[in-house]
matplotlib code that plots the C-alpha trace (Angstrom):
import matplotlib.pyplot as plt

x = [0.0, 1.5, 1.8, -0.4, 0.5, 1.8, 3.5, 4.7, 6.7, 7.6, 7.9, 9.4, 9.9, 9.4, 10.8, 14.2, 14.9, 11.2, 10.2, 6.4, 5.8, 6.6, 6.6, 3.6, 2.8, 0.0, -0.9, -2.9, -4.1, -5.2, -8.8, -9.3, -9.7, -7.6, -8.3, -6.1, -8.1, -6.9, -7.0, -5.2, -1.5, -1.0, 0.9, -1.6, -0.2, 3.3, 2.6, 1.6, 4.6, 6.9, 5.5, 5.6, 9.3, 8.8, 10.1, 13.1, 12.5, 14.2, 13.5, 11.5, 10.6, 8.3, 7.6, 5.5, 4.6, 7.2, 10.1, 11.6, 11.2, 13.2, 15.4, 13.7, 13.2, 9.7, 9.5, 10.5, 7.8, 5.2, 6.4, 5.9, 2.2, 2.0, 0.1, -0.4, -3.4, -2.9, -5.5, -7.3, -7.9, -4.3, -5.0, -3.5, -6.2, -5.5, -5.3, -8.1, -9.4, -7.8, -4.5, -4.5, -5.2, -2.4, 0.0, -0.6, 0.9, 4.3, 6.4, 7.6, 5.6, 2.4, 2.9, 3.0, -0.4, -2.0, -4.8, -6.0, -5.7, -7.6, -10.5, -10.3, -10.5, -13.4, -15.3, -14.8, -15.6, -18.0, -18.3, -14.6, -15.2, -18.1, -15.7, -12.7, -12.2, -13.2, -10.6, -10.0, -10.5, -14.1, -15.0, -16.9, -15.1, -16.3, -15.3, -11.8, -11.5, -12.6, -10.0, -7.3, -8.3, -8.4, -5.0, -3.6, -5.0, -3.3, 0.0, -1.2, -1.6, -2.1, -2.3, -4.1, -3.2, -6.0, -5.6, -8.9, -11.0, -14.0, -12.1, -14.0, -16.8, -20.6, -22.2, -23.8, -20.6, -18.7, -21.1, -20.5, -16.7, -17.1, -19.2, -16.2, -13.9, -16.3, -16.1, -12.3, -12.3, -14.6, -12.1, -9.5, -7.4, -5.8, -6.6, -5.0, -7.5, -6.7, -9.7, -10.4, -14.2, -15.0, -18.5, -17.0, -15.1, -17.4, -19.3, -16.1, -13.1, -12.3, -10.0, -9.2, -6.1, -6.5, -3.4, -2.7, 0.7, 2.3, 1.4, -1.4, -3.6, -6.4, -7.2, -10.1, -13.1, -15.4, -18.2, -16.0, -15.1, -18.8, -19.8, -17.2, -18.3, -15.4, -12.8, -14.6, -14.9, -11.4, -9.5, -11.8, -14.1, -17.3]
y = [0.0, 3.4, 6.1, 9.3, 12.1, 14.3, 13.0, 15.1, 13.4, 15.3, 18.6, 21.5, 25.1, 28.7, 32.3, 33.5, 32.0, 31.0, 27.4, 27.5, 23.9, 21.4, 18.2, 17.9, 14.6, 14.2, 12.7, 14.0, 11.3, 12.0, 12.9, 13.8, 16.9, 17.0, 19.9, 21.7, 23.5, 25.7, 29.2, 32.1, 32.3, 28.6, 27.5, 26.8, 29.3, 28.4, 24.8, 25.8, 28.1, 25.3, 22.9, 25.6, 26.1, 29.7, 28.7, 26.4, 23.0, 22.7, 19.1, 16.1, 15.3, 16.2, 13.9, 14.5, 11.7, 9.6, 12.1, 14.1, 17.8, 19.2, 22.0, 22.3, 25.8, 27.3, 27.0, 23.4, 22.7, 24.4, 22.6, 19.3, 20.2, 21.8, 25.1, 27.4, 29.6, 32.1, 34.0, 37.0, 38.3, 38.2, 38.8, 41.4, 44.1, 46.1, 43.0, 41.1, 37.8, 36.0, 37.8, 36.8, 33.2, 33.1, 34.3, 31.0, 29.2, 31.0, 27.9, 26.4, 23.1, 24.8, 27.6, 25.1, 23.8, 27.0, 27.1, 23.7, 24.4, 27.6, 25.7, 23.3, 26.2, 27.8, 24.5, 24.3, 28.0, 29.2, 32.6, 33.2, 32.6, 35.1, 37.6, 36.9, 40.4, 42.1, 43.9, 41.9, 44.8, 45.0, 41.5, 40.5, 39.0, 35.5, 35.9, 37.0, 33.9, 31.8, 33.6, 32.7, 29.0, 29.1, 30.7, 28.0, 25.3, 26.9, 25.6, 22.1, 21.5, 18.1, 19.4, 22.6, 24.1, 26.6, 29.0, 30.1, 30.4, 31.7, 34.7, 37.9, 36.4, 36.5, 33.1, 32.7, 33.4, 31.1, 28.3, 28.9, 28.7, 25.5, 24.1, 24.9, 23.0, 20.0, 20.2, 20.2, 17.2, 15.3, 16.2, 14.2, 17.0, 16.5, 19.4, 20.6, 23.0, 25.4, 26.9, 28.5, 27.8, 24.1, 24.5, 25.1, 21.8, 19.3, 18.6, 18.8, 17.2, 13.5, 13.9, 16.7, 17.7, 20.1, 22.2, 24.1, 25.8, 24.2, 20.6, 18.2, 17.8, 15.8, 14.1, 12.2, 12.3, 15.2, 13.1, 12.4, 16.1, 17.2, 14.8, 15.9, 19.3, 19.2, 19.4, 22.2, 24.2, 23.6, 24.5, 26.5, 28.2, 27.1]
z = [0.0, -1.0, 1.5, 1.5, -0.9, 1.8, 5.0, 7.9, 10.7, 13.9, 12.0, 13.9, 12.7, 13.7, 13.5, 14.5, 18.0, 18.6, 17.7, 17.0, 15.7, 18.4, 16.4, 14.0, 12.3, 9.9, 6.5, 3.6, 1.2, -2.4, -2.7, 0.9, 3.0, 6.1, 8.4, 10.9, 13.6, 16.4, 17.9, 16.2, 16.9, 17.7, 14.5, 11.8, 9.3, 10.3, 9.4, 5.8, 5.4, 6.5, 4.0, 1.3, 2.0, 3.2, 6.6, 7.2, 8.7, 12.1, 12.7, 11.4, 7.8, 5.0, 2.1, -1.0, -3.4, -1.6, -1.9, 0.8, 0.1, 3.0, 1.7, -1.7, -3.1, -3.1, -6.9, -6.8, -4.2, -6.3, -9.4, -7.7, -7.2, -3.7, -3.8, -0.8, -0.9, 1.9, 4.0, 2.5, -1.0, -2.2, -5.9, -8.2, -7.9, -11.1, -13.4, -14.9, -13.7, -16.7, -16.2, -12.5, -13.5, -16.1, -13.4, -11.6, -14.6, -14.4, -14.1, -17.4, -17.3, -16.2, -18.8, -21.6, -20.6, -19.4, -22.1, -21.2, -17.5, -17.9, -19.3, -16.4, -14.0, -15.9, -15.7, -12.0, -11.4, -14.2, -12.6, -13.2, -16.9, -16.7, -15.1, -17.2, -18.4, -15.2, -13.0, -9.9, -7.5, -8.6, -7.7, -4.5, -1.6, -2.5, -6.1, -5.1, -3.0, -6.0, -8.0, -5.5, -5.7, -9.4, -9.7, -7.5, -9.8, -12.8, -11.5, -12.0, -8.3, -6.7, -3.1, -2.2, 1.2, 2.0, 4.9, 6.5, 3.3, 5.3, 6.8, 6.6, 4.4, 5.1, 5.9, 2.6, 0.7, 3.0, 2.1, -1.5, -1.0, 0.8, -2.0, -4.2, -1.9, -2.0, -5.8, -5.7, -3.4, -5.9, -8.6, -6.7, -5.2, -1.8, 0.4, 3.6, 5.1, 7.9, 9.9, 13.2, 13.1, 13.6, 12.2, 8.7, 8.5, 10.3, 7.0, 4.9, 6.5, 6.3, 9.3, 11.7, 13.7, 16.5, 17.2, 20.4, 21.1, 18.1, 18.9, 17.9, 21.0, 19.4, 16.1, 14.8, 12.4, 12.1, 13.7, 16.7, 17.1, 16.7, 19.5, 22.0, 23.5, 26.0, 23.2, 21.4, 24.6, 26.0, 22.8, 20.6, 23.1, 21.4]

ax = plt.figure().add_subplot(projection="3d")
ax.plot(x, y, z, "-o")
ax.set_aspect("equal")
plt.show()
């Protein structure tokens, strides 16, 4: 039996002389949504930055598709199929939707196939096709979040790491974004999903890891988490 697409073993990293991640281990299989929950400031974004190569690994191991990626450059990690979609609406505001999407295919292999990949993105997100010529700054918050997801897919991603996709969005818009995440899962993408609000992932995640002070303090299925009020109250205040 082959191992999951992404494997983290005892991962430690941080900033300057502060170690934030205290030994994180988790797996992300293909076609599954694995969620990382936890309060703000406890290591969730640091985890994604470490996998992306933006932060140096201080200990442990990271493997993708069976290969160790410790020490790889950021462009090598993206080229392998790992795409980090950060918090917020980080699009290029004065460029059109189509121009933003094409920027996601900047690596040579993705650039060669950008036309076919663009049609794939338009099929997944028909509204982006409708808005193709529209300046990104004029999009709604939900549309900008869709654009960020679509731009990540343009790099021929296999694993999407999505950081708090519901941040700052109204409930109805958040529901639409999560419908899109369900669609990506059905397409076979592996998804590592970071959230602070457990209600958003209970109907989405195949497995959940709860992080507190840089360590995994609980893990299990969405059903198990939803049934354990003490965990939700102790670590998430809900």
